[in-house]
C-alpha positions, 0 to 999 in steps of 0.5 A: 139193364142187366139187373132189370133183366135178372130180376124179370127172369127170377120172377118168371122162374121162381120168385125170390125175396124182394122180387115179388111185386106190390099188388094194388087191386081196385074194385069199383062198385057197379061200373058197367063195361060200357061206361069206360071209353076204352071199352066203349068208344061211344060212351059220353063219359070221359074216363081218361085215367082208365083209358090210360091204364088200358093203354099201359097194360092189358085189357081182358075183354071177357072178364066176369064176376062170379056173381051179378051182385056184390057180396058173393063177388067179394067173397069169391074174389078174396077166397077164390071160391064161389059164394053159392057154396056157402050159406048165401044162396041168393041176394046180398048181406046188409050192413049188419049181416053176420060174417060170411067167410068161414072160420079158418078159411084162407083169403088172398090177404092171409095167404100174402101176409104169410108170404111176407106181404104187408096187407091193407084194405080200404073201402067197402067190405060187405062180407059181415062184421060181427057187431057187438050187442048189448044185453037187450040185443041192440048193437053196441057201437062202442066196441070193436067188431069181432070179424072183418078184414082185420081178422081175415089177413089184412094188417091195416083196414079202413072200411065201411060195413057194406054198400053206401046205401046200407046202414050203419053209415060208419067208418071202421079202422082196424076193427074199431068203429071210429065214432059213435053214429049219433045222426039218423039218416033219413031214407032218400030216393034215386039218384041219392038212394039211401036207406033209413039208419044210423050215421056217423056225423062226419061221414058225408056221402059226397065225401066218401070217395075222397076219404077212401082215396086219401087213405089209399094214397097214404097207405101206398106212400107209407108202404112204398117207403118200406123194404117189404112188398104190399098188397092193397085191396081198394074197394070203391063205393061208386058208382053204386047208389047213392049216386052223389058225385062230389060238387067238383064233378057235378055237370062234368058230363052230359050223362046226368048224375050217374055219368058225373059219378063215373067220371069221379070214379075214374078221377079217383083211380087216377089219384091212386095210380099217380100215387103208385107212380110217384112212390117210385114203386111203379115198375114193381107194382101190379095194378088191377082194375075191375068191377064187382058186377055190371051197372044198375042202369037200365037201357031204353031202346025207344028214341022217345023214352024219357031217361036219366039225362032228361030226368035224373030220377030215372034209372035208365038211359036211352040206348042212343045216349049211353049204354052203361052195360055196352051191348050186353043184355040185362042189368046188374043182378041178371044172369045175362052178360050185363050182370057179370061181364065187367071191365078188367085192366092190369098194368105191370111194367116190364111184365105186361105188354102195353096196349095188349088184349086177352080174349080168354074167359076169366073170373074174379075167383081166379085172382087167388090162384094168380097171386099164388103163382106170382109168389111161387107156391102151389095152392093148398087143396082146402083153399081157392077151390074155384080159382085158376091163374091168369098169370100166363095170359097177362104176360102174353102167353097161354095157360098151361092147362085149360080152365074149368067152365065158369059158373055164373050166378044171379041175384035170385040164385039162377045159374049159367055155365060158360065154356068157350063160345057157349053159355047155358042158362039153367033157368027160364029168365033173367034170374034178376031184374029184367022181365021175365025173371023166371026161376032157377032150373025152370024150363026151357033152358037157354043156350047162346053162342056168344061168338055170334050173339053177345046180346043173347037174343037167340036161344039155340038150344034146339039146334045144339041139344048135345052142347046143352047136355054136355054143359049141364053135366059139367055144371052138375059135376062142378057143383057136386064136387065142391070145387072146380080146381 
């Protein structure tokens, strides 16, 4: 007991070699806040493993992604910087996109590697890879990619290039393409939505989650047996389209293929956590689970609507059956809460109180600063410009200094600024999929008091013009300075 107390005190004051924790960061793809029963008791989808994770650790009830779509969120997570500060001002990359992370920019992985961590990544990259090309300009799959996790601080990586609905459908291990994509994958419609393109013959869509779980579990077992801390970034490919649950999970729920797929994601998370627990490293491992944005499933509020349960080709649920994005307005891609308000759980035995909750507003860009505080080093000025540590919150304390307002960003480039209970949308629509879409910086702007109106139904800008003016100025300052921190 004395040794354990000594280690905990050393960690809380100044981390010592061997005292820093392993870190397993699990990022789901398009899982909504309302999909998880621990957050939405009315969800018809069983999520026992995520429920258990919430019970064993802390739940952040006001956690946000920096973007309502995936590529910019992944950039923000790994660099601690908003992606709208890069060339990517809207949308996402495709599977062949050019690398988005700038040369020389630090990532969480390169930072941790410099501090003695072994670093591994499994899953969806979606930040550009640098495919080789032949003399005639076509892609040369016989050569390694020039960019990717293997050049961005990850010692080991096993990835797919982008979302599982984007070609090329291939596995890449440590920068080398595993097998030449000889199969032509035809386009398919929802729920098994796929784009036409090249596919590796043994990459079977229904097996991808199992393939990723296998690699992640193997990595955890191998690294837990070595006297060196490790960081695993596991970027799952689901429940993003194609909605193709493995046959083990078909009809597992009453919520159609999407519900079955969410159940499979939960089971996959369970396998990974079981590997941590069985490795003997659980007491010194910080496990984080979240999503890269909200769910793509729309909500239908009329009781006579035909939905995904009635017809699996419909990308929507009746609200009396399931609310994938809980009570939030909109869907993935929107500036509304459904676009970026996500599940967030963290478990760290001995450091995080089981079953605890935090209402602080946090953003996935904050992970980098949190990691730096864990290892005991201040961040350099040229890295993680929009990152603020949440280490004190996960330990049940208060932040040393207030966090700057969080900037939200939609798929079509619309901004919102969030501070305390106030959210100012700098545009006149969703900026994504819900109608009206509106335009960035189109008037009238929209101000919401989220403490009283989490569904963003009542624009109170006329009653609180001074709040809107203050938030707009804060946004302008943060945008022009090039940093929040």
